[in-house]
N, C-alpha and C positions, 0 to 999 in steps of 0.2 A: 387887705393889700397882700401880696405876697412877700416872703424875705428877698434881702438882694443877697444873690448867691455870690460867696466870697473863695477864692483860688489862695491855697495855702499861699507864704509867701516863699516861694522856690528861685528867686530873683537873685544875682549874683547884686553883693551893698555896692555896686556903682552903678546900676543902672536905676536911673533918676525915675521917679512917680511923685506924683502930684495929688494933693488932698482934692475930693470929691469938688469943693467950691473953687478950686483951681479951675478943673476940669472947667466945669461949666463956665466961668469967666472967659478961657480961651474960646471955647463952643460958641458962647455969646447965648446962652441958654442959663436955665433956671436950675438950682440941685434936684427939683424934684422930675425933672427930663433927665437929667445925667442917672439918677437912681433908675428910672425906667430902663432907660438904653439897656445898664449892667442888668437887669431883669430879662429883658426882651433881648441879651445875648450878643449885642451890640460891641459891648465895651467887656473888660475882666478887671476887678477890682481885687486885690490885696491889702490885709490890713494889717499897718503899722502902727507902733506906739498907739494903738484901741482906736485909730481913723482910719477910714477906707481911703485908697489911693488906688490913682491908674496909672499904669507906666508912660510916661512921656512919649518914648516912643510910638503909641499907639495914636497920636495927634499930631498936623502939621498944617501949618497955614492957617489955622482956626475950624479946623476940622477934623474927622474923625478920618485916618487915611485908609485911600480905596482900597478894598479889599478886604478889609478885616473882620468887618460884620459878616460876608461870607465865607471867610475862612472858619469864622470861628463856630458858623451854622453845618459846614462840612464836619470838623472837627465830632462838635454834639452831636450829630447823625451815625460818627463813626464811633460813638460810646465813648468819647473822651470826658474827662471829670476835666471842670476850671483848671485846676491845679496840672492836669497833665498836658491841658491846650498851652496853659503860660509856660511851662516849662519845654516843650517843643519850640515854638513859636521861636523862643531867645536861644536854641541850642543850637550850634556850630554844626556848619554842614557845607563844605568847603566845595560840594560841588552845587551849589547856591550863587547866583548872584547876590553880591551881597551879605555873603557869608551865614546867616541867619535867616530863618522864613521871616521874621518883623522887619529885619535890611532889605530881605529883598521885595517885601510888599512895599516898604518906603520909597525902591526905587522902581516903583513901575513894572515890577516881573510880581503881580498878581497870580495869572494865568500857571504860572508855573508854579507857586507855592500851594493853590488849591488842587492842583494836579498831585502833588506828592501828596497832599492830606485824603485826596481821595486813595489814592492806592494803598496810603495806611490802614482800609477800612479793609482789605480784603487779605 
């Protein structure tokens, strides 16, 4: 079994994160399935206080927010590390609806977020 990729914790202290057990509970999945989602690039985790955590903004209504997995894939294909992805997803961009890419994804503007992620590859 491969190791779980972990991003450096570049998040502001006020960004809520959830331990993997809580992510599993919210999603109605086993902890093993959540770890597989991290390995598959559907989610990104950081290590806080020795444990893996996932930003709470990655989840809504009992599911991973729409477009997150595709955005992570586009960024990975562009050569971004998990840490760079996390930094970009939570960086302010006043031209985006929602002000950050993660908030734009949460408000159903995934196409615009993916378009910008693709443009950064060139």
